[in-house]
MIPA-675464 format. One record per residue: y, x, z of N, C-alpha, C in turn; residue in three letters; chain. Coordinates in Angstrom, 1 decimal. Layout:
// residues N
- Y; X; Z; Y; X; Z; Y; X; Z; ALA; A $
...
This chain:
// residues 260
- 56.7; -16.6; -31.0; 56.0; -17.3; -30.0; 55.5; -16.3; -29.0; MET; A $
- 55.4; -16.6; -27.7; 54.9; -15.7; -26.7; 53.4; -15.5; -26.8; PRO; A $
- 52.9; -14.4; -26.2; 51.4; -14.3; -26.2; 50.7; -15.4; -25.5; PRO; A $
- 49.5; -15.7; -26.0; 48.7; -16.8; -25.4; 47.3; -16.2; -25.1; THR; A $
- 46.5; -17.1; -24.5; 45.1; -16.8; -24.2; 44.2; -17.5; -25.2; ALA; A $
- 44.6; -17.8; -26.3; 43.8; -18.5; -27.3; 43.2; -17.5; -28.3; ASP; A $
- 42.0; -17.8; -28.7; 41.4; -17.0; -29.8; 42.2; -17.2; -31.1; PHE; A $
- 42.2; -16.2; -31.9; 43.0; -16.3; -33.2; 42.4; -17.4; -34.1; PRO; A $
- 43.2; -17.9; -35.0; 42.8; -18.8; -36.0; 42.3; -17.9; -37.2; ASP; A $
- 41.0; -17.6; -37.1; 40.4; -16.7; -38.1; 40.5; -17.2; -39.5; VAL; A $
- 40.4; -18.5; -39.7; 40.3; -19.1; -41.0; 41.7; -19.5; -41.6; ARG; A $
- 42.8; -19.1; -41.0; 44.0; -19.5; -41.5; 44.1; -19.0; -43.0; ARG; A $
- 44.6; -19.8; -43.9; 44.5; -19.5; -45.4; 45.5; -18.5; -45.8; PRO; A $
- 46.6; -18.3; -45.1; 47.6; -17.3; -45.5; 47.3; -15.9; -45.1; ASP; A $
- 46.2; -15.6; -44.4; 45.9; -14.3; -44.0; 45.0; -13.6; -45.1; ALA; A $
- 45.7; -13.0; -46.0; 45.0; -12.4; -47.1; 44.3; -11.0; -46.7; ALA; A $
- 44.8; -10.4; -45.7; 44.2; -9.2; -45.2; 44.1; -9.2; -43.7; THR; A $
- 43.0; -8.6; -43.2; 42.8; -8.5; -41.7; 42.6; -7.1; -41.4; VAL; A $
- 43.3; -6.6; -40.4; 43.3; -5.2; -40.0; 42.6; -5.1; -38.6; LEU; A $
- 41.5; -4.4; -38.6; 40.7; -4.3; -37.4; 40.7; -2.8; -36.9; VAL; A $
- 41.2; -2.6; -35.7; 41.3; -1.2; -35.3; 40.9; -1.1; -33.8; SER; A $
- 40.0; -0.2; -33.5; 39.6; 0.0; -32.0; 40.5; 1.1; -31.5; PRO; A $
- 40.9; 1.0; -30.2; 41.6; 2.0; -29.5; 40.8; 2.4; -28.3; TRP; A $
- 40.2; 3.6; -28.4; 39.4; 4.1; -27.3; 40.2; 4.6; -26.2; LEU; A $
- 39.9; 4.2; -24.9; 40.7; 4.6; -23.8; 40.0; 5.6; -23.0; VAL; A $
- 40.7; 6.5; -22.2; 40.0; 7.5; -21.4; 39.2; 7.0; -20.3; PRO; A $
- 39.5; 5.8; -19.8; 38.8; 5.2; -18.7; 39.0; 3.7; -18.7; ALA; A $
- 38.1; 3.0; -18.1; 38.2; 1.5; -18.2; 39.5; 1.0; -17.6; ALA; A $
- 40.1; 1.7; -16.6; 41.3; 1.2; -16.0; 42.5; 1.2; -17.0; ARG; A $
- 42.3; 1.9; -18.1; 43.4; 1.9; -19.1; 43.3; 0.8; -20.1; PHE; A $
- 42.2; 0.1; -20.1; 42.0; -1.0; -21.1; 43.2; -2.0; -21.2; GLN; A $
- 43.4; -2.6; -20.0; 44.4; -3.7; -20.0; 45.8; -3.1; -20.2; GLN; A $
- 46.2; -2.0; -19.6; 47.5; -1.5; -19.9; 47.7; -1.1; -21.4; PRO; A $
- 46.6; -0.7; -22.1; 46.7; -0.3; -23.5; 46.9; -1.6; -24.3; ALA; A $
- 46.2; -2.7; -24.0; 46.3; -3.9; -24.7; 47.7; -4.5; -24.5; ALA; A $
- 48.1; -4.5; -23.2; 49.5; -5.0; -22.9; 50.5; -4.2; -23.7; ASP; A $
- 50.3; -2.9; -23.8; 51.3; -2.0; -24.4; 51.5; -2.4; -25.9; ALA; A $
- 50.4; -2.6; -26.6; 50.5; -2.9; -28.0; 51.1; -4.3; -28.3; VAL; A $
- 50.8; -5.2; -27.4; 51.5; -6.5; -27.5; 53.0; -6.5; -27.2; LEU; A $
- 53.3; -5.7; -26.1; 54.7; -5.6; -25.7; 55.5; -4.9; -26.8; ASP; A $
- 54.8; -3.9; -27.5; 55.5; -3.2; -28.6; 55.9; -4.2; -29.7; ALA; A $
- 55.0; -5.1; -30.0; 55.3; -6.1; -31.0; 56.3; -7.1; -30.6; TRP; A $
- 56.3; -7.5; -29.3; 57.2; -8.5; -28.8; 58.7; -7.9; -28.8; GLU; A $
- 58.9; -6.6; -28.7; 60.2; -6.1; -28.6; 60.6; -5.3; -29.8; HIS; A $
- 60.2; -5.7; -31.0; 60.6; -5.1; -32.2; 60.7; -6.2; -33.3; GLN; A $
- 61.6; -6.0; -34.3; 61.6; -7.0; -35.4; 60.2; -7.0; -36.1; PRO; A $
- 59.8; -8.3; -36.2; 58.5; -8.5; -36.8; 58.6; -9.0; -38.2; ARG; A $
- 58.0; -8.4; -39.2; 58.1; -8.9; -40.6; 57.4; -10.2; -40.7; PRO; A $
- 57.8; -11.1; -41.6; 57.1; -12.4; -41.7; 55.7; -12.2; -42.3; ASP; A $
- 55.4; -11.0; -42.9; 54.1; -10.8; -43.4; 53.1; -10.5; -42.2; ALA; A $
- 53.6; -10.2; -41.1; 52.7; -10.0; -39.9; 52.5; -11.4; -39.3; MET; A $
- 51.3; -12.0; -39.4; 51.1; -13.3; -39.0; 50.7; -13.5; -37.5; LEU; A $
- 49.7; -12.6; -37.1; 49.2; -12.8; -35.7; 48.4; -11.5; -35.4; ALA; A $
- 48.3; -11.3; -34.1; 47.6; -10.1; -33.5; 46.9; -10.6; -32.2; LEU; A $
- 45.6; -10.3; -32.2; 44.8; -10.6; -31.0; 44.2; -9.2; -30.4; ALA; A $
- 44.3; -9.1; -29.1; 43.7; -7.9; -28.5; 42.5; -8.3; -27.6; THR; A $
- 41.4; -7.6; -27.8; 40.2; -7.9; -27.0; 39.8; -6.6; -26.2; PHE; A $
- 39.2; -6.9; -25.0; 38.7; -5.8; -24.2; 37.2; -5.7; -24.3; LEU; A $
- 36.7; -4.6; -24.6; 35.2; -4.4; -24.7; 34.6; -4.6; -23.3; SER; A $
- 33.5; -5.2; -23.2; 32.9; -5.5; -21.9; 32.4; -4.2; -21.2; THR; A $
- 32.2; -3.1; -22.0; 31.7; -1.9; -21.4; 32.9; -1.0; -20.9; ASP; A $
- 34.2; -1.5; -21.1; 35.3; -0.7; -20.6; 35.8; 0.4; -21.5; GLY; A $
- 35.2; 0.6; -22.6; 35.5; 1.8; -23.4; 36.7; 1.7; -24.3; SER; A $
- 37.0; 0.5; -24.8; 38.1; 0.4; -25.8; 38.7; -1.0; -25.9; HIS; A $
- 39.8; -1.0; -26.6; 40.5; -2.3; -27.0; 40.3; -2.5; -28.4; VAL; A $
- 40.0; -3.7; -28.8; 39.9; -4.0; -30.2; 41.1; -4.9; -30.7; LEU; A $
- 41.8; -4.4; -31.7; 43.0; -5.1; -32.2; 42.6; -5.8; -33.5; ASN; A $
- 42.8; -7.1; -33.6; 42.5; -7.9; -34.8; 43.8; -8.5; -35.3; TYR; A $
- 44.3; -8.0; -36.4; 45.6; -8.4; -36.9; 45.5; -9.0; -38.2; ALA; A $
- 46.3; -10.1; -38.4; 46.3; -10.8; -39.7; 47.6; -10.7; -40.4; GLN; A $
- 47.6; -10.3; -41.6; 48.8; -10.1; -42.4; 48.7; -10.8; -43.7; TRP; A $
- 49.8; -11.1; -44.4; 49.8; -11.7; -45.7; 49.3; -10.8; -46.8; THR; A $
- 49.6; -9.5; -46.6; 49.2; -8.5; -47.7; 49.3; -7.1; -47.2; ASP; A $
- 48.6; -6.2; -47.8; 48.5; -4.8; -47.4; 49.8; -4.1; -47.7; ASP; A $
- 50.5; -4.4; -48.8; 51.7; -3.7; -49.1; 52.7; -3.8; -48.0; GLU; A $
- 52.8; -5.0; -47.4; 53.8; -5.2; -46.3; 53.4; -4.4; -45.1; ALA; A $
- 52.1; -4.3; -44.8; 51.7; -3.6; -43.7; 51.9; -2.1; -43.9; HIS; A $
- 51.6; -1.6; -45.1; 51.8; -0.2; -45.3; 53.3; 0.2; -45.2; ARG; A $
- 54.1; -0.7; -45.6; 55.6; -0.4; -45.5; 56.0; -0.3; -44.0; GLU; A $
- 55.4; -1.2; -43.2; 55.7; -1.2; -41.7; 55.1; 0.1; -41.1; TRP; A $
- 53.9; 0.5; -41.6; 53.4; 1.8; -41.1; 54.3; 3.0; -41.4; VAL; A $
- 54.8; 3.0; -42.6; 55.7; 4.1; -43.1; 57.0; 4.1; -42.4; ARG; A $
- 57.6; 2.9; -42.1; 58.9; 2.9; -41.5; 59.0; 2.7; -40.0; THR; A $
- 58.1; 2.0; -39.4; 58.2; 1.6; -38.0; 57.1; 2.0; -37.1; ARG; A $
- 55.9; 2.3; -37.6; 54.8; 2.5; -36.7; 55.0; 3.7; -35.8; ARG; A $
- 55.5; 4.9; -36.3; 55.7; 6.0; -35.3; 56.5; 5.7; -34.1; PRO; A $
- 57.6; 4.9; -34.3; 58.4; 4.6; -33.2; 57.8; 3.6; -32.2; ALA; A $
- 56.9; 2.7; -32.8; 56.2; 1.7; -32.0; 55.1; 2.3; -31.2; ALA; A $
- 54.4; 3.3; -31.7; 53.2; 3.9; -31.1; 53.6; 5.0; -30.0; ILE; A $
- 54.7; 5.7; -30.3; 55.1; 6.8; -29.4; 55.2; 6.4; -27.9; ARG; A $
- 55.9; 5.3; -27.6; 55.9; 5.0; -26.1; 54.6; 4.6; -25.5; PRO; A $
- 53.7; 4.1; -26.3; 52.4; 3.7; -25.9; 51.6; 5.0; -25.5; ILE; A $
- 51.6; 6.0; -26.4; 50.9; 7.2; -26.1; 51.6; 8.0; -25.0; ASP; A $
- 52.8; 7.9; -24.8; 53.5; 8.6; -23.7; 53.1; 7.9; -22.3; GLU; A $
- 52.9; 6.6; -22.4; 52.6; 5.9; -21.1; 51.1; 6.0; -20.8; ALA; A $
- 50.3; 6.1; -21.9; 48.8; 6.1; -21.7; 48.2; 7.2; -22.5; ILE; A $
- 48.3; 8.5; -22.0; 47.8; 9.6; -22.8; 46.3; 9.5; -23.0; PRO; A $
- 45.8; 10.0; -24.1; 44.4; 10.1; -24.3; 43.8; 9.0; -25.1; GLY; A $
- 44.6; 8.0; -25.6; 44.1; 7.0; -26.5; 43.6; 7.6; -27.8; ILE; A $
- 42.4; 7.3; -28.2; 41.9; 7.7; -29.5; 41.7; 6.5; -30.5; ARG; A $
- 42.1; 6.8; -31.7; 42.0; 5.7; -32.7; 41.1; 6.2; -33.9; ARG; A $
- 39.8; 5.8; -33.9; 38.9; 6.2; -34.9; 39.4; 5.8; -36.3; PRO; A $
- 40.2; 4.8; -36.4; 40.6; 4.4; -37.8; 40.7; 2.9; -37.9; GLY; A $
- 41.6; 2.4; -38.8; 41.8; 1.0; -39.1; 41.0; 0.7; -40.3; LEU; A $
- 40.4; -0.5; -40.3; 39.6; -0.9; -41.5; 40.3; -2.2; -42.0; ILE; A $
- 40.5; -2.2; -43.3; 41.1; -3.4; -44.0; 40.0; -4.3; -44.5; ARG; A $
- 40.1; -5.6; -44.0; 39.1; -6.6; -44.4; 39.8; -7.8; -45.1; TYR; A $
- 39.0; -8.6; -45.7; 39.4; -9.9; -46.1; 38.2; -10.8; -45.6; ARG; A $
- 38.6; -12.0; -45.1; 37.5; -12.9; -44.7; 36.9; -13.6; -45.9; ARG; A $
- 35.6; -13.6; -45.9; 34.8; -14.1; -47.1; 34.5; -15.6; -46.8; TYR; A $
- 33.6; -15.8; -45.9; 33.1; -17.2; -45.6; 32.8; -17.3; -44.1; ARG; A $
- 32.8; -18.5; -43.6; 32.5; -18.7; -42.2; 31.5; -19.8; -42.0; SER; A $
- 30.8; -19.6; -40.9; 29.9; -20.7; -40.3; 30.6; -21.2; -39.0; TYR; A $
- 30.9; -22.5; -38.9; 31.5; -23.0; -37.7; 30.6; -24.2; -37.2; VAL; A $
- 30.2; -24.1; -35.9; 29.3; -25.1; -35.4; 30.0; -26.3; -35.0; SER; A $
- 29.3; -27.4; -34.8; 29.9; -28.7; -34.3; 30.5; -28.5; -33.0; GLU; A $
- 29.9; -27.6; -32.2; 30.4; -27.3; -30.8; 31.8; -26.8; -30.8; GLU; A $
- 32.2; -26.1; -31.9; 33.5; -25.4; -31.9; 34.7; -26.4; -31.8; ARG; A $
- 34.4; -27.7; -32.2; 35.5; -28.7; -32.2; 35.9; -29.0; -30.8; ALA; A $
- 35.0; -28.9; -29.8; 35.3; -29.3; -28.5; 35.2; -28.1; -27.5; THR; A $
- 34.8; -27.0; -27.9; 34.6; -25.8; -27.0; 35.3; -24.6; -27.5; ARG; A $
- 36.0; -23.9; -26.7; 36.7; -22.7; -27.1; 35.8; -21.5; -26.9; ALA; A $
- 35.8; -20.5; -27.7; 35.0; -19.3; -27.5; 35.4; -18.6; -26.2; PRO; A $
- 34.4; -17.9; -25.6; 34.6; -17.1; -24.4; 34.1; -15.7; -24.6; GLY; A $
- 33.5; -15.4; -25.7; 32.9; -14.1; -25.9; 32.8; -13.8; -27.4; PHE; A $
- 33.1; -12.5; -27.7; 33.2; -12.1; -29.1; 32.1; -11.0; -29.3; LEU; A $
- 31.4; -11.1; -30.4; 30.5; -10.0; -30.7; 30.7; -9.6; -32.2; LEU; A $
- 30.7; -8.3; -32.5; 31.1; -7.9; -33.8; 30.0; -7.0; -34.5; THR; A $
- 28.9; -7.5; -34.9; 27.9; -6.7; -35.6; 28.5; -6.3; -37.0; PRO; A $
- 28.2; -5.0; -37.3; 28.8; -4.5; -38.5; 27.6; -3.9; -39.4; ALA; A $
- 27.9; -3.9; -40.7; 26.9; -3.4; -41.6; 27.5; -2.5; -42.7; PHE; A $
- 26.8; -1.5; -43.1; 27.3; -0.7; -44.3; 26.6; -1.3; -45.5; ALA; A $
- 27.3; -1.4; -46.6; 26.8; -2.0; -47.8; 27.2; -1.1; -49.0; THR; A $
- 26.4; -1.3; -50.1; 26.6; -0.5; -51.3; 27.6; -1.0; -52.3; THR; A $
- 28.2; -2.2; -52.0; 29.2; -2.7; -52.9; 29.3; -4.2; -52.7; GLY; A $
- 30.2; -4.8; -53.5; 30.5; -6.3; -53.3; 29.2; -7.2; -53.4; PRO; A $
- 28.3; -6.8; -54.3; 27.1; -7.7; -54.4; 26.3; -7.7; -53.1; ASP; A $
- 26.2; -6.5; -52.5; 25.4; -6.4; -51.3; 26.2; -7.1; -50.2; ALA; A $
- 27.5; -7.0; -50.2; 28.3; -7.7; -49.2; 28.0; -9.2; -49.2; GLN; A $
- 28.1; -9.8; -50.4; 27.9; -11.2; -50.6; 26.5; -11.6; -50.3; ARG; A $
- 25.5; -10.8; -50.7; 24.1; -11.2; -50.4; 23.9; -11.2; -48.9; ALA; A $
- 24.4; -10.3; -48.1; 24.3; -10.3; -46.7; 24.9; -11.5; -46.1; LEU; A $
- 26.1; -11.7; -46.4; 26.9; -12.9; -45.7; 26.2; -14.2; -46.1; ALA; A $
- 25.9; -14.4; -47.4; 25.3; -15.6; -47.8; 24.0; -15.9; -47.2; ASP; A $
- 23.1; -14.8; -47.0; 21.8; -15.0; -46.4; 21.9; -15.5; -44.9; ALA; A $
- 22.8; -14.8; -44.2; 23.0; -15.1; -42.8; 23.6; -16.5; -42.6; VAL; A $
- 24.6; -16.8; -43.4; 25.3; -18.1; -43.3; 24.3; -19.2; -43.6; LEU; A $
- 23.5; -19.0; -44.6; 22.5; -20.0; -45.0; 21.5; -20.3; -43.8; ARG; A $
- 21.1; -19.2; -43.2; 20.2; -19.4; -42.0; 20.8; -20.1; -40.9; MET; A $
- 22.1; -19.8; -40.6; 22.8; -20.5; -39.5; 23.0; -22.0; -39.8; LEU; A $
- 23.3; -22.3; -41.1; 23.5; -23.7; -41.4; 22.2; -24.5; -41.3; ALA; A $
- 21.1; -23.8; -41.6; 19.8; -24.5; -41.5; 19.2; -24.6; -40.1; GLU; A $
- 19.5; -23.5; -39.3; 19.0; -23.5; -37.9; 20.1; -23.0; -37.0; GLN; A $
- 21.0; -24.0; -36.6; 22.1; -23.6; -35.7; 21.6; -23.0; -34.4; PRO; A $
- 22.4; -22.1; -33.9; 22.0; -21.4; -32.7; 22.9; -21.9; -31.5; ILE; A $
- 22.3; -22.5; -30.5; 23.1; -23.0; -29.4; 24.0; -22.0; -28.8; PRO; A $
- 25.3; -22.4; -28.6; 26.2; -21.5; -28.1; 26.9; -20.6; -29.1; GLY; A $
- 26.4; -20.4; -30.3; 27.1; -19.7; -31.3; 28.1; -20.6; -32.0; MET; A $
- 29.4; -20.4; -31.7; 30.4; -21.3; -32.2; 30.9; -21.0; -33.6; LEU; A $
- 30.9; -19.7; -34.0; 31.3; -19.3; -35.3; 30.9; -18.0; -35.7; GLY; A $
- 30.6; -17.8; -37.0; 30.3; -16.5; -37.6; 31.2; -16.3; -38.8; ALA; A $
- 32.1; -15.4; -38.7; 33.1; -15.2; -39.8; 32.9; -13.9; -40.4; HIS; A $
- 32.5; -13.9; -41.7; 32.1; -12.7; -42.3; 33.3; -12.1; -43.1; PHE; A $
- 33.6; -10.8; -42.7; 34.7; -10.1; -43.3; 34.2; -8.9; -44.1; HIS; A $
- 34.8; -8.8; -45.3; 34.4; -7.7; -46.2; 35.5; -6.6; -46.3; PHE; A $
- 35.1; -5.4; -46.2; 36.1; -4.3; -46.4; 36.5; -4.3; -47.8; SER; A $
- 37.7; -3.8; -48.1; 38.2; -3.8; -49.4; 37.4; -2.9; -50.4; HIS; A $
- 36.8; -1.9; -49.8; 36.1; -0.9; -50.7; 34.7; -1.3; -51.0; ASP; A $
- 34.2; -2.4; -50.5; 32.9; -2.9; -50.7; 31.8; -2.2; -49.8; GLY; A $
- 32.2; -1.3; -48.9; 31.3; -0.5; -48.2; 31.0; -1.0; -46.8; GLY; A $
- 31.5; -2.2; -46.4; 31.3; -2.6; -45.0; 31.5; -4.1; -44.8; ARG; A $
- 30.7; -4.7; -43.9; 30.8; -6.1; -43.6; 30.9; -6.2; -42.1; VAL; A $
- 31.8; -7.0; -41.6; 32.0; -7.2; -40.2; 31.7; -8.7; -39.9; LEU; A $
- 30.8; -9.0; -39.0; 30.6; -10.4; -38.6; 31.4; -10.6; -37.3; ASN; A $
- 32.5; -11.4; -37.4; 33.3; -11.7; -36.2; 32.6; -12.9; -35.6; TYR; A $
- 31.8; -12.7; -34.6; 31.0; -13.8; -34.0; 31.5; -14.4; -32.7; GLY; A $
- 31.8; -15.6; -32.8; 32.4; -16.3; -31.6; 31.2; -17.0; -30.9; GLU; A $
- 31.2; -16.8; -29.6; 30.1; -17.4; -28.7; 30.8; -18.1; -27.6; TRP; A $
- 30.1; -19.1; -27.1; 30.7; -19.9; -26.0; 30.9; -19.1; -24.8; ALA; A $
- 29.9; -18.2; -24.5; 30.1; -17.3; -23.3; 28.9; -16.2; -23.4; ASP; A $
- 28.9; -15.3; -22.5; 27.9; -14.3; -22.5; 26.5; -14.9; -22.3; VAL; A $
- 26.4; -15.9; -21.5; 25.1; -16.5; -21.2; 24.5; -17.0; -22.5; SER; A $
- 25.3; -17.6; -23.4; 24.8; -18.1; -24.6; 24.3; -17.0; -25.5; ALA; A $
- 25.0; -15.9; -25.5; 24.5; -14.7; -26.2; 23.2; -14.2; -25.7; TRP; A $
- 23.1; -14.1; -24.4; 21.9; -13.6; -23.8; 20.7; -14.5; -24.0; ARG; A $
- 20.9; -15.8; -24.1; 19.9; -16.8; -24.4; 19.4; -16.6; -25.8; ALA; A $
- 20.3; -16.3; -26.7; 20.0; -16.0; -28.1; 19.1; -14.7; -28.2; PHE; A $
- 19.5; -13.7; -27.5; 18.7; -12.5; -27.5; 17.3; -12.6; -27.0; THR; A $
- 17.1; -13.6; -26.1; 15.8; -13.8; -25.5; 14.9; -14.8; -26.4; ASP; A $
- 15.5; -15.3; -27.5; 14.7; -16.2; -28.3; 14.1; -15.4; -29.5; SER; A $
- 13.5; -16.2; -30.4; 12.9; -15.5; -31.6; 13.9; -15.5; -32.7; ASP; A $
- 15.1; -16.0; -32.6; 16.1; -16.0; -33.6; 16.5; -14.6; -34.1; ALA; A $
- 16.7; -13.6; -33.2; 17.1; -12.3; -33.7; 16.1; -11.7; -34.6; PRO; A $
- 14.8; -11.9; -34.3; 13.8; -11.3; -35.2; 13.8; -12.0; -36.6; ALA; A $
- 14.1; -13.3; -36.6; 14.2; -13.9; -38.0; 15.4; -13.4; -38.7; ARG; A $
- 16.5; -13.3; -38.1; 17.7; -12.7; -38.7; 17.5; -11.3; -39.2; LEU; A $
- 16.9; -10.5; -38.3; 16.7; -9.1; -38.7; 15.8; -9.0; -39.9; ARG; A $
- 14.7; -9.8; -39.9; 13.8; -9.7; -41.1; 14.5; -10.1; -42.4; ALA; A $
- 15.3; -11.1; -42.3; 16.0; -11.5; -43.5; 17.0; -10.5; -44.0; ALA; A $
- 17.6; -9.8; -43.1; 18.6; -8.8; -43.5; 17.9; -7.5; -44.0; ILE; A $
- 16.8; -7.2; -43.3; 16.1; -6.0; -43.7; 15.5; -6.1; -45.1; GLU; A $
- 15.3; -7.4; -45.6; 14.8; -7.6; -46.9; 15.8; -7.4; -48.0; ALA; A $
- 17.1; -7.3; -47.6; 18.2; -7.2; -48.6; 18.3; -5.7; -49.1; LEU; A $
- 18.7; -5.6; -50.3; 18.9; -4.2; -50.8; 20.4; -3.8; -50.6; SER; A $
- 20.6; -2.5; -50.2; 21.9; -2.0; -50.1; 22.6; -2.4; -48.8; GLY; A $
- 21.9; -2.8; -47.8; 22.5; -3.2; -46.5; 21.8; -2.4; -45.4; VAL; A $
- 22.6; -1.9; -44.5; 22.1; -1.2; -43.3; 23.0; -1.4; -42.1; ALA; A $
- 22.5; -1.5; -40.9; 23.4; -1.7; -39.8; 24.3; -0.5; -39.6; PRO; A $
- 25.5; -0.7; -39.1; 26.4; 0.4; -38.9; 27.1; 0.2; -37.5; ALA; A $
- 27.6; 1.2; -36.9; 28.3; 1.1; -35.6; 29.6; 0.3; -35.8; PRO; A $
- 29.8; -0.6; -34.9; 31.0; -1.4; -35.0; 32.3; -0.6; -34.8; ALA; A $
- 32.1; 0.5; -33.9; 33.2; 1.4; -33.7; 32.7; 2.8; -34.3; VAL; A $
- 33.3; 3.2; -35.4; 32.7; 4.4; -36.1; 33.1; 5.7; -35.3; PRO; A $
- 32.4; 6.7; -35.6; 32.6; 8.0; -35.0; 34.1; 8.5; -35.3; VAL; A $
- 34.8; 9.0; -34.3; 36.1; 9.5; -34.6; 36.1; 10.5; -35.8; ASP; A $
- 37.0; 10.3; -36.7; 37.3; 11.2; -37.8; 36.1; 11.2; -38.8; ALA; A $
- 35.1; 10.3; -38.7; 34.0; 10.2; -39.7; 34.3; 9.2; -40.7; ALA; A $
- 33.8; 9.2; -41.9; 34.0; 8.2; -42.9; 33.6; 6.8; -42.3; PRO; A $
- 34.4; 5.8; -42.5; 34.1; 4.5; -41.9; 32.9; 3.8; -42.4; LEU; A $
- 32.4; 4.2; -43.6; 31.2; 3.5; -44.1; 30.0; 4.5; -44.2; ASN; A $
- 30.1; 5.7; -43.5; 29.1; 6.7; -43.6; 27.8; 6.2; -42.9; ALA; A $
- 26.7; 6.0; -43.6; 25.5; 5.7; -43.0; 24.4; 6.0; -44.1; VAL; A $
- 23.2; 6.4; -43.6; 22.1; 6.6; -44.4; 21.3; 5.4; -44.5; SER; A $
- 21.1; 4.8; -45.7; 20.3; 3.6; -45.9; 18.8; 3.9; -45.7; PHE; A $
- 18.4; 5.1; -45.8; 17.0; 5.4; -45.7; 16.6; 5.8; -44.2; ASN; A $
- 17.6; 6.3; -43.4; 17.2; 6.8; -42.1; 17.6; 5.9; -41.0; ASP; A $
- 18.4; 4.8; -41.2; 18.9; 4.0; -40.1; 18.0; 2.7; -40.1; VAL; A $
- 17.5; 2.4; -38.9; 16.7; 1.2; -38.7; 17.5; 0.2; -37.8; SER; A $
- 17.0; -1.0; -37.8; 17.7; -2.0; -37.0; 17.5; -1.9; -35.5; PHE; A $
- 16.5; -1.0; -35.1; 16.3; -0.7; -33.7; 17.1; 0.5; -33.3; ASN; A $
- 17.7; 1.2; -34.2; 18.5; 2.4; -33.9; 19.7; 2.4; -34.9; ASP; A $
- 20.8; 1.8; -34.5; 21.9; 1.6; -35.4; 22.5; 2.9; -35.8; VAL; A $
- 22.2; 4.0; -35.1; 22.8; 5.3; -35.6; 23.9; 5.7; -34.6; GLY; A $
- 24.5; 6.8; -35.0; 25.4; 7.5; -34.1; 26.8; 6.9; -34.3; ALA; A $
- 27.3; 6.1; -33.4; 28.7; 5.7; -33.4; 29.5; 6.6; -32.5; GLY; A $
- 30.7; 6.1; -32.1; 31.5; 6.9; -31.2; 30.7; 7.0; -29.9; THR; A $
- 30.6; 8.2; -29.4; 29.9; 8.4; -28.1; 30.4; 7.6; -27.0; PRO; A $
- 29.5; 7.0; -26.3; 29.8; 6.1; -25.1; 30.2; 4.7; -25.5; GLY; A $
- 30.1; 4.3; -26.7; 30.4; 3.0; -27.2; 29.1; 2.3; -27.7; VAL; A $
- 28.8; 1.1; -27.3; 27.6; 0.4; -27.8; 27.7; 0.2; -29.3; PRO; A $
- 26.6; 0.2; -30.0; 26.6; 0.0; -31.4; 27.2; -1.4; -31.8; ALA; A $
- 26.9; -2.4; -31.0; 27.4; -3.7; -31.2; 28.1; -4.1; -29.8; VAL; A $
- 29.3; -3.8; -29.6; 30.0; -4.1; -28.4; 30.4; -5.6; -28.3; PRO; A $
- 30.4; -6.1; -27.0; 30.9; -7.4; -26.8; 32.3; -7.4; -26.3; GLY; A $
- 33.1; -8.5; -26.4; 34.5; -8.5; -26.1; 34.9; -9.8; -25.4; TYR; A $
- 35.9; -9.7; -24.5; 36.6; -10.9; -24.0; 38.0; -10.8; -24.5; VAL; A $
- 38.6; -11.9; -24.8; 40.0; -11.9; -25.3; 40.9; -11.6; -24.2; LEU; A $
- 41.9; -10.7; -24.5; 43.0; -10.4; -23.6; 44.1; -11.3; -23.8; HIS; A $
- 44.8; -11.1; -25.0; 45.9; -12.0; -25.3; 46.1; -12.0; -26.8; ARG; A $
- 46.7; -13.0; -27.3; 47.1; -13.2; -28.7; 48.6; -13.4; -28.9; SER; A $
- 49.1; -12.9; -30.0; 50.5; -13.1; -30.3; 50.5; -13.7; -31.7; LEU; A $
- 51.1; -14.9; -31.9; 51.3; -15.5; -33.2; 52.7; -15.4; -33.6; VAL; A $
- 53.0; -14.7; -34.7; 54.3; -14.5; -35.2; 54.7; -15.6; -36.1; ASN; A $
- 53.8; -16.0; -37.0; 54.0; -17.1; -37.9; 52.9; -18.1; -37.7; VAL; A $
- 53.2; -19.3; -37.3; 52.1; -20.3; -37.1; 51.3; -20.6; -38.3; PRO; A $
- 50.0; -20.9; -38.2; 49.2; -21.2; -39.4; 49.8; -22.4; -40.1; PRO; A $
- 49.6; -22.5; -41.4; 50.2; -23.5; -42.2; 50.0; -24.9; -41.7; PRO; A $
- 48.8; -25.3; -41.2; 48.6; -26.6; -40.8; 49.3; -26.9; -39.4; GLN; A $
- 49.7; -25.9; -38.7; 50.4; -26.1; -37.4; 51.9; -26.2; -37.6; ALA; A $
- 52.4; -26.0; -38.8; 53.9; -26.0; -38.9; 54.4; -27.4; -39.0; ARG; A $
């Protein structure tokens, strides 16, 4: 299928693994060419059936491209990395020198909140708060607490909150779908952020983490004693701790089961 301007189907049941990787670009003008290059590379190479879909997002601050890929399993992806990735990446780096890749994180989607608005309104803005956790129990406690609050007190304009757990138990990513930037700003001006922050701060083994980690640093490196919710800590220089994104394009290789 050709690339589209549709947000990915985050809840598709056959996506057992989700690969999230930021590509930092040397200047904002390289964002779109970098996103186009990665999609073009996939369009012009044999794609394994295990590769289900790929979406590319542009950070609103111009610093990077976020790649969100859905696969059936990690083994198939690792085989692609071993046999085909060097040839796919080489032309991109030759065309756009200076791209930095802090690292790919392997996730699985745990649970989601989806508002009634989502049935009739497409997302226009993505936000990706991330947290460091001390293990699977802390991951579940965080996601369950926030999802419970959202179900009890829906936030206008928040269309979906999809909690992803890293395989090692050390990280949680909230893939947050918003109607638009204005809805997000209205949320930040309300008292809802303070309520959410208080609930999360009360949890054991949870701390905010940069959505885009420092280059070459451990992906879940964070001090649970020294990091506060007002100071998320040192992420990659020049990148907001919680960046916002607009969708660039999506490529669906295998349609979701319900769409076949």
